[in-house]
TORPA-4810 file (N, C-alpha, C, O; in nm, 3 decimals):
<nodes>
NODE_1_-1.334_1.658_-0.859_-1.316_1.631_-0.781_-1.158_1.544_-0.799_-1.123_1.478_-0.897_X
NODE_2_-1.062_1.575_-0.640_-0.951_1.560_-0.654_-0.891_1.386_-0.599_-0.907_1.359_-0.480_X
NODE_3_-0.843_1.308_-0.669_-0.866_1.174_-0.726_-0.673_1.154_-0.694_-0.582_1.223_-0.739_X
NODE_4_-0.664_1.040_-0.605_-0.522_1.033_-0.583_-0.499_0.838_-0.517_-0.565_0.768_-0.441_X
NODE_5_-0.393_0.820_-0.584_-0.412_0.665_-0.590_-0.293_0.644_-0.505_-0.201_0.725_-0.491_X
NODE_6_-0.308_0.464_-0.420_-0.213_0.483_-0.313_-0.195_0.314_-0.366_-0.280_0.225_-0.353_X
NODE_7_-0.026_0.299_-0.442_-0.030_0.172_-0.524_0.067_0.069_-0.404_0.119_0.132_-0.312_X
NODE_8_0.080_-0.025_-0.407_0.154_-0.104_-0.361_0.102_-0.307_-0.341_-0.005_-0.359_-0.375_X
NODE_9_0.191_-0.355_-0.293_0.142_-0.509_-0.284_0.036_-0.561_-0.186_-0.050_-0.648_-0.202_X
NODE_10_0.072_-0.464_-0.054_0.000_-0.496_0.084_-0.034_-0.645_0.104_-0.146_-0.697_0.101_X
NODE_11_0.136_-0.726_0.134_0.104_-0.865_0.106_0.208_-0.856_0.286_0.329_-0.866_0.304_X
NODE_12_0.120_-0.838_0.365_0.005_-0.765_0.440_0.012_-0.626_0.491_0.113_-0.587_0.549_X
NODE_13_-0.099_-0.542_0.471_-0.076_-0.447_0.506_-0.098_-0.436_0.626_-0.165_-0.510_0.699_X
NODE_14_-0.007_-0.283_0.661_0.045_-0.312_0.778_0.018_-0.164_0.844_-0.051_-0.109_0.759_X
NODE_15_0.037_-0.069_0.955_-0.025_-0.007_1.010_0.042_0.142_0.976_0.006_0.244_1.036_X
NODE_16_0.169_0.142_0.847_0.244_0.258_0.805_0.190_0.222_0.684_0.136_0.329_0.658_X
NODE_17_0.149_0.108_0.531_0.027_0.201_0.491_-0.146_0.244_0.533_-0.239_0.310_0.487_X
NODE_18_-0.120_0.169_0.634_-0.251_0.259_0.662_-0.255_0.458_0.699_-0.337_0.547_0.677_X
NODE_19_-0.144_0.454_0.750_-0.090_0.588_0.807_-0.101_0.688_0.727_-0.149_0.797_0.758_X
NODE_20_-0.044_0.648_0.583_-0.048_0.743_0.455_-0.194_0.684_0.417_-0.161_0.667_0.300_X
NODE_21_-0.272_0.658_0.418_-0.437_0.629_0.319_-0.492_0.731_0.390_-0.529_0.839_0.344_X
NODE_22_-0.499_0.683_0.539_-0.557_0.787_0.603_-0.535_0.920_0.590_-0.631_0.995_0.608_X
NODE_23_-0.416_0.973_0.560_-0.339_1.091_0.566_-0.397_1.131_0.445_-0.468_1.232_0.444_X
NODE_24_-0.380_1.073_0.352_-0.447_1.044_0.217_-0.606_1.120_0.233_-0.650_1.223_0.182_X
NODE_25_-0.645_1.057_0.294_-0.797_1.038_0.286_-0.812_1.214_0.308_-0.870_1.283_0.225_X
NODE_26_-0.766_1.255_0.398_-0.795_1.412_0.463_-0.801_1.513_0.356_-0.891_1.597_0.341_X
NODE_27_-0.658_1.491_0.258_-0.597_1.581_0.157_-0.729_1.541_0.040_-0.784_1.650_0.022_X
NODE_28_-0.766_1.487_-0.003_-0.809_1.433_-0.147_-0.941_1.389_-0.103_-0.993_1.365_0.005_X
NODE_29_-0.986_1.388_-0.261_-1.183_1.371_-0.229_-1.161_1.167_-0.230_-1.224_1.080_-0.169_X
NODE_30_-1.076_1.159_-0.299_-1.111_0.978_-0.329_-0.933_0.941_-0.323_-0.846_1.004_-0.383_X
NODE_31_-0.916_0.848_-0.253_-0.843_0.761_-0.258_-0.825_0.626_-0.283_-0.846_0.535_-0.204_X
NODE_32_-0.786_0.619_-0.394_-0.808_0.452_-0.422_-0.662_0.420_-0.408_-0.558_0.464_-0.456_X
NODE_33_-0.699_0.312_-0.312_-0.577_0.162_-0.302_-0.556_0.086_-0.362_-0.616_-0.019_-0.338_X
NODE_34_-0.473_0.088_-0.461_-0.449_0.017_-0.587_-0.344_-0.086_-0.530_-0.238_-0.040_-0.488_X
NODE_35_-0.370_-0.244_-0.525_-0.278_-0.323_-0.498_-0.244_-0.385_-0.623_-0.338_-0.421_-0.694_X
NODE_36_-0.093_-0.407_-0.673_-0.056_-0.427_-0.805_-0.022_-0.524_-0.755_0.012_-0.554_-0.641_X
NODE_37_-0.038_-0.609_-0.909_-0.010_-0.752_-0.911_0.110_-0.789_-0.999_0.139_-0.740_-1.108_X
NODE_38_0.179_-0.893_-0.926_0.324_-0.895_-0.978_0.290_-1.016_-1.030_0.280_-1.092_-0.934_X
NODE_39_0.261_-1.090_-1.158_0.286_-1.232_-1.188_0.409_-1.286_-1.161_0.412_-1.406_-1.131_X
NODE_40_0.536_-1.209_-1.168_0.659_-1.290_-1.137_0.674_-1.293_-0.942_0.761_-1.346_-0.874_X
NODE_41_0.584_-1.236_-0.911_0.639_-1.251_-0.732_0.500_-1.392_-0.726_0.410_-1.392_-0.810_X
NODE_42_0.507_-1.488_-0.629_0.456_-1.554_-0.517_0.408_-1.474_-0.419_0.501_-1.464_-0.339_X
NODE_43_0.299_-1.400_-0.373_0.272_-1.346_-0.255_0.160_-1.467_-0.116_0.085_-1.562_-0.138_X
NODE_44_0.190_-1.419_-0.021_0.156_-1.499_0.069_0.023_-1.553_0.076_-0.024_-1.665_0.099_X
NODE_45_-0.057_-1.366_0.032_-0.184_-1.366_0.072_-0.190_-1.371_-0.121_-0.096_-1.343_-0.195_X
NODE_46_-0.340_-1.419_-0.168_-0.392_-1.373_-0.283_-0.409_-1.231_-0.312_-0.413_-1.151_-0.218_X
NODE_47_-0.417_-1.200_-0.411_-0.499_-1.094_-0.455_-0.646_-0.998_-0.400_-0.687_-0.898_-0.341_X
NODE_48_-0.669_-1.084_-0.451_-0.823_-1.101_-0.366_-0.857_-1.092_-0.193_-0.943_-1.019_-0.145_X
NODE_49_-0.780_-1.170_-0.124_-0.763_-1.162_-0.018_-0.738_-1.050_0.085_-0.812_-1.009_0.175_X
NODE_50_-0.531_-0.986_0.023_-0.543_-0.835_0.043_-0.598_-0.744_0.007_-0.570_-0.636_0.060_X
NODE_51_-0.727_-0.753_-0.128_-0.872_-0.659_-0.108_-0.918_-0.670_-0.009_-0.897_-0.581_0.073_X
NODE_52_-1.000_-0.781_0.024_-1.067_-0.804_0.106_-0.982_-0.754_0.243_-1.058_-0.687_0.313_X
NODE_53_-0.871_-0.763_0.293_-0.814_-0.700_0.462_-0.846_-0.537_0.395_-0.905_-0.451_0.459_X
NODE_54_-0.802_-0.519_0.278_-0.760_-0.341_0.340_-0.917_-0.249_0.309_-0.936_-0.130_0.333_X
NODE_55_-1.030_-0.365_0.241_-1.184_-0.305_0.299_-1.227_-0.342_0.389_-1.334_-0.309_0.439_X
NODE_56_-1.117_-0.450_0.443_-1.211_-0.462_0.610_-1.097_-0.318_0.655_-1.168_-0.224_0.689_X
NODE_57_-0.972_-0.288_0.661_-0.953_-0.194_0.753_-0.947_-0.062_0.710_-0.905_0.022_0.790_X
NODE_58_-0.980_-0.032_0.606_-0.954_0.111_0.586_-1.224_0.119_0.518_-1.298_0.142_0.422_X
NODE_59_-1.226_0.087_0.638_-1.379_0.093_0.582_-1.438_0.200_0.637_-1.539_0.261_0.602_X
NODE_60_-1.345_0.221_0.747_-1.401_0.344_0.858_-1.386_0.519_0.741_-1.445_0.627_0.736_X
NODE_61_-1.276_0.454_0.673_-1.307_0.587_0.570_-1.385_0.606_0.503_-1.436_0.494_0.497_X
NODE_62_-1.485_0.711_0.393_-1.601_0.699_0.353_-1.529_0.713_0.177_-1.583_0.670_0.075_X
NODE_63_-1.392_0.790_0.186_-1.349_0.812_0.052_-1.249_0.742_0.050_-1.145_0.805_0.028_X
NODE_64_-1.238_0.625_0.066_-1.093_0.510_-0.021_-1.144_0.429_-0.020_-1.198_0.378_0.077_X
NODE_65_-1.140_0.381_-0.158_-1.184_0.260_-0.288_-1.032_0.177_-0.299_-0.915_0.216_-0.294_X
NODE_66_-1.100_0.035_-0.318_-0.952_-0.044_-0.300_-1.003_-0.103_-0.466_-1.107_-0.161_-0.497_X
NODE_67_-0.906_-0.069_-0.536_-0.869_-0.216_-0.694_-0.749_-0.257_-0.699_-0.664_-0.233_-0.614_X
NODE_68_-0.731_-0.326_-0.807_-0.626_-0.370_-0.806_-0.578_-0.354_-1.003_-0.642_-0.297_-1.091_X
NODE_69_-0.467_-0.418_-1.013_-0.398_-0.358_-1.107_-0.307_-0.407_-1.146_-0.220_-0.395_-1.059_X
NODE_70_-0.249_-0.490_-1.277_-0.182_-0.606_-1.386_-0.113_-0.470_-1.466_-0.176_-0.398_-1.543_X
NODE_71_0.014_-0.455_-1.432_0.086_-0.347_-1.583_0.140_-0.231_-1.476_0.172_-0.243_-1.357_X
NODE_72_0.138_-0.097_-1.577_0.176_0.012_-1.537_0.150_0.112_-1.449_0.044_0.133_-1.508_X
NODE_73_0.148_0.196_-1.361_0.033_0.232_-1.277_0.023_0.378_-1.336_-0.064_0.459_-1.305_X
NODE_74_0.106_0.396_-1.409_0.062_0.499_-1.498_-0.085_0.528_-1.547_-0.161_0.624_-1.534_X
NODE_75_-0.100_0.313_-1.655_-0.183_0.302_-1.712_-0.292_0.349_-1.666_-0.376_0.423_-1.715_X
NODE_76_-0.278_0.272_-1.515_-0.425_0.269_-1.417_-0.435_0.483_-1.415_-0.535_0.555_-1.415_X
NODE_77_-0.308_0.516_-1.414_-0.378_0.620_-1.378_-0.466_0.700_-1.482_-0.546_0.792_-1.463_X
NODE_78_-0.429_0.640_-1.593_-0.504_0.684_-1.755_-0.653_0.646_-1.743_-0.758_0.706_-1.769_X
NODE_79_-0.612_0.484_-1.680_-0.766_0.448_-1.764_-0.869_0.479_-1.626_-0.973_0.414_-1.609_X
NODE_80_-0.816_0.606_-1.515_-0.927_0.580_-1.402_-0.906_0.791_-1.377_-0.955_0.853_-1.284_X
NODE_81_-0.873_0.814_-1.422_-0.877_0.970_-1.473_-0.785_1.000_-1.337_-0.862_1.064_-1.265_X
NODE_82_-0.658_0.985_-1.264_-0.658_0.992_-1.139_-0.510_1.037_-1.197_-0.433_0.973_-1.269_X
NODE_83_-0.497_1.152_-1.149_-0.362_1.256_-1.118_-0.248_1.218_-1.053_-0.150_1.262_-1.113_X
NODE_84_-0.230_1.175_-0.986_-0.081_1.165_-0.923_-0.113_1.051_-0.751_-0.208_1.016_-0.682_X
NODE_85_0.008_1.038_-0.755_-0.020_0.906_-0.704_0.070_0.947_-0.577_0.159_1.028_-0.603_X
NODE_86_0.060_0.894_-0.414_0.076_0.912_-0.276_0.182_0.790_-0.265_0.147_0.674_-0.287_X
NODE_87_0.294_0.820_-0.235_0.384_0.715_-0.156_0.423_0.781_-0.064_0.445_0.902_-0.067_X
NODE_88_0.443_0.668_0.075_0.498_0.677_0.150_0.637_0.628_0.178_0.669_0.510_0.169_X
NODE_89_0.758_0.771_0.230_0.898_0.724_0.235_0.920_0.718_0.383_0.874_0.798_0.464_X
NODE_90_0.997_0.612_0.412_0.997_0.552_0.523_1.194_0.558_0.537_1.239_0.495_0.632_X
NODE_91_1.282_0.620_0.458_1.407_0.585_0.466_1.475_0.675_0.320_1.435_0.635_0.211_X
NODE_92_1.564_0.779_0.321_1.612_0.818_0.215_1.647_0.667_0.125_1.707_0.703_0.024_X
NODE_93_1.634_0.550_0.125_1.708_0.434_0.043_1.532_0.465_-0.061_1.520_0.461_-0.184_X
NODE_94_1.439_0.490_0.026_1.298_0.494_-0.089_1.289_0.624_-0.133_1.209_0.624_-0.228_X
NODE_95_1.331_0.739_-0.113_1.347_0.834_-0.173_1.422_0.818_-0.337_1.392_0.882_-0.437_X
NODE_96_1.497_0.742_-0.327_1.624_0.723_-0.446_1.536_0.681_-0.547_1.523_0.754_-0.645_X
NODE_97_1.469_0.566_-0.539_1.434_0.488_-0.617_1.288_0.545_-0.597_1.265_0.592_-0.709_X
NODE_98_1.196_0.564_-0.533_1.079_0.657_-0.605_1.075_0.766_-0.683_0.984_0.787_-0.764_X
NODE_99_1.205_0.864_-0.658_1.218_0.960_-0.689_1.208_0.903_-0.890_1.110_0.927_-0.960_X
NODE_100_1.317_0.838_-0.931_1.316_0.790_-1.063_1.174_0.737_-1.123_1.136_0.758_-1.238_X
NODE_101_1.103_0.662_-1.022_0.987_0.599_-1.107_0.895_0.767_-1.064_0.833_0.793_-1.168_X
NODE_102_0.875_0.843_-0.995_0.796_0.952_-1.000_0.841_1.060_-1.118_0.751_1.122_-1.175_X
NODE_103_0.938_1.076_-1.145_1.049_1.098_-1.307_0.953_1.042_-1.404_0.848_1.087_-1.450_X
NODE_104_1.018_0.933_-1.421_0.948_0.863_-1.514_0.793_0.868_-1.478_0.752_0.903_-1.589_X
NODE_105_0.707_0.861_-1.419_0.554_0.843_-1.460_0.559_1.003_-1.518_0.564_1.027_-1.639_X
NODE_106_0.557_1.092_-1.433_0.554_1.215_-1.525_0.581_1.226_-1.669_0.509_1.269_-1.759_X
NODE_107_0.679_1.188_-1.671_0.778_1.187_-1.841_0.631_1.076_-1.916_0.567_1.093_-2.020_X
NODE_108_0.623_0.996_-1.838_0.492_0.875_-1.927_0.350_0.947_-1.988_0.274_0.947_-2.085_X
NODE_109_0.379_1.023_-1.822_0.181_1.068_-1.849_0.151_1.213_-1.755_0.058_1.260_-1.689_X
NODE_110_0.302_1.253_-1.798_0.200_1.380_-1.709_0.164_1.355_-1.536_0.146_1.453_-1.463_X
NODE_111_0.156_1.190_-1.474_0.159_1.182_-1.372_0.199_1.222_-1.240_0.286_1.143_-1.204_X
NODE_112_0.171_1.324_-1.131_0.254_1.329_-1.025_0.254_1.222_-0.931_0.194_1.115_-0.924_X
NODE_113_0.356_1.291_-0.848_0.390_1.190_-0.741_0.401_1.347_-0.624_0.458_1.455_-0.637_X
NODE_114_0.296_1.271_-0.488_0.337_1.340_-0.363_0.420_1.259_-0.316_0.427_1.152_-0.377_X
NODE_115_0.503_1.276_-0.207_0.587_1.155_-0.155_0.484_1.237_0.050_0.438_1.351_0.051_X
NODE_116_0.480_1.178_0.132_0.443_1.180_0.222_0.593_1.088_0.329_0.634_0.975_0.302_X
NODE_117_0.638_1.161_0.425_0.720_1.090_0.553_0.592_1.018_0.630_0.487_1.050_0.684_X
NODE_118_0.686_0.875_0.593_0.574_0.773_0.734_0.599_0.855_0.867_0.683_0.941_0.893_X
NODE_119_0.516_0.810_0.930_0.494_0.875_1.095_0.641_0.740_1.151_0.649_0.617_1.146_X
NODE_120_0.722_0.838_1.194_0.841_0.781_1.276_0.831_0.656_1.323_0.922_0.574_1.319_X
NODE_121_0.679_0.632_1.385_0.613_0.520_1.469_0.594_0.399_1.369_0.546_0.293_1.409_X
NODE_122_0.635_0.417_1.232_0.608_0.301_1.135_0.762_0.326_0.996_0.758_0.289_0.879_X
NODE_123_0.847_0.379_1.048_0.903_0.393_0.956_0.996_0.306_0.952_1.085_0.332_0.871_X
NODE_124_1.008_0.196_1.019_1.046_0.094_1.000_0.975_-0.081_0.944_1.010_-0.198_0.928_X
NODE_125_0.869_0.003_0.935_0.789_-0.103_0.869_0.848_-0.174_0.742_0.941_-0.120_0.682_X
NODE_126_0.802_-0.277_0.704_0.757_-0.363_0.569_0.673_-0.473_0.609_0.666_-0.516_0.724_X
NODE_127_0.602_-0.522_0.501_0.508_-0.645_0.479_0.610_-0.714_0.526_0.610_-0.745_0.645_X
NODE_128_0.744_-0.761_0.420_0.849_-0.900_0.467_0.814_-0.890_0.608_0.731_-0.953_0.673_X
NODE_129_0.913_-0.776_0.650_0.972_-0.827_0.848_0.855_-0.851_0.861_0.865_-0.967_0.898_X
NODE_130_0.718_-0.825_0.858_0.621_-0.842_0.973_0.550_-0.979_0.936_0.491_-1.045_1.021_X
NODE_131_0.563_-1.028_0.775_0.590_-1.197_0.772_0.739_-1.262_0.836_0.760_-1.376_0.880_X
NODE_132_0.819_-1.164_0.826_0.909_-1.316_0.879_0.944_-1.262_1.057_1.042_-1.314_1.109_X
NODE_133_0.879_-1.181_1.124_0.873_-1.161_1.281_0.714_-1.311_1.311_0.717_-1.407_1.387_X
NODE_134_0.611_-1.269_1.224_0.518_-1.394_1.272_0.537_-1.482_1.246_0.509_-1.568_1.330_X
NODE_135_0.601_-1.533_1.106_0.639_-1.667_1.129_0.762_-1.722_1.261_0.777_-1.842_1.283_X
NODE_136_0.836_-1.621_1.335_0.912_-1.711_1.371_0.844_-1.677_1.540_0.919_-1.667_1.637_X
NODE_137_0.729_-1.667_1.547_0.686_-1.625_1.700_0.663_-1.497_1.754_0.595_-1.485_1.856_X
NODE_138_0.717_-1.389_1.691_0.778_-1.292_1.725_0.591_-1.186_1.749_0.488_-1.247_1.720_X
NODE_139_0.585_-1.097_1.780_0.513_-0.998_1.840_0.519_-0.881_1.759_0.613_-0.802_1.763_X
NODE_140_0.368_-0.862_1.650_0.404_-0.732_1.595_0.272_-0.636_1.638_0.257_-0.523_1.592_X
NODE_141_0.186_-0.694_1.727_0.125_-0.572_1.804_0.105_-0.461_1.757_0.207_-0.433_1.693_X
NODE_142_0.045_-0.394_1.753_0.006_-0.247_1.682_0.108_-0.199_1.524_0.111_-0.084_1.478_X
NODE_143_0.164_-0.288_1.481_0.222_-0.289_1.362_0.168_-0.327_1.292_0.230_-0.317_1.186_X
NODE_144_0.070_-0.375_1.280_-0.043_-0.449_1.186_-0.151_-0.431_1.254_-0.150_-0.425_1.377_X
NODE_145_-0.327_-0.414_1.137_-0.415_-0.379_1.189_-0.525_-0.572_1.294_-0.593_-0.643_1.221_X
NODE_146_-0.517_-0.594_1.390_-0.555_-0.676_1.428_-0.626_-0.749_1.332_-0.571_-0.859_1.327_X
NODE_147_-0.735_-0.744_1.239_-0.767_-0.822_1.166_-0.696_-0.898_1.108_-0.717_-1.019_1.097_X
NODE_148_-0.587_-0.829_1.058_-0.487_-0.890_0.936_-0.378_-0.991_0.972_-0.334_-1.076_0.896_X
NODE_149_-0.317_-0.954_1.182_-0.256_-0.988_1.240_-0.314_-1.140_1.224_-0.239_-1.227_1.180_X
NODE_150_-0.415_-1.164_1.251_-0.499_-1.297_1.322_-0.485_-1.413_1.178_-0.473_-1.535_1.167_X
NODE_151_-0.492_-1.316_1.101_-0.492_-1.412_0.879_-0.355_-1.430_0.898_-0.324_-1.541_0.942_X
NODE_152_-0.254_-1.342_0.875_-0.128_-1.369_0.908_-0.034_-1.486_0.955_0.063_-1.539_0.902_X
NODE_153_-0.114_-1.511_1.102_-0.054_-1.585_1.210_-0.134_-1.697_1.184_-0.109_-1.783_1.268_X
NODE_154_-0.226_-1.735_1.099_-0.304_-1.845_1.053_-0.267_-1.894_0.931_-0.261_-2.014_0.903_X
NODE_155_-0.231_-1.767_0.828_-0.141_-1.846_0.728_-0.023_-1.888_0.719_0.019_-1.970_0.637_X
NODE_156_0.055_-1.816_0.833_0.232_-1.878_0.866_0.209_-2.016_0.906_0.285_-2.104_0.865_X
NODE_157_0.098_-2.045_0.991_0.122_-2.118_1.061_0.053_-2.315_0.937_0.060_-2.438_0.949_X
NODE_158_0.000_-2.214_0.839_-0.026_-2.357_0.721_0.086_-2.339_0.632_0.047_-2.382_0.524_X
NODE_159_0.196_-2.300_0.620_0.303_-2.316_0.539_0.455_-2.354_0.625_0.559_-2.371_0.561_X
</nodes>
């Protein structure tokens, strides 16, 4: 079975994230979307809320599984017998950072990294940008899933 992991914070998930997950689901037998836990950062959504949203927006894919992890991604890969990481690249600046991570992951555990260029429709998206726009009443329709948009707007009204 060909397995791959798509890691990220997904705070919240965007259509750019889903584009990469969707494309990976057509190439691999199983795609594990790993919500990475960074205890030094306070997310807008809890890890469990992110997992709920991801489960909702990926339910149409029969081969996508959602999980969470705190620690090194290569340890997650080892523990789950996943030989490859899939990452979306939006710009050259992403590549410079991600290449260094890919080389270190390969050095540490022999884990390969496959880069997918982001669909140009979503190349400028980031979770941070979506939060900022919604916070000030901007329209992000078509950039994040509707269910996520509703939760994001509700959460930002609370803060």
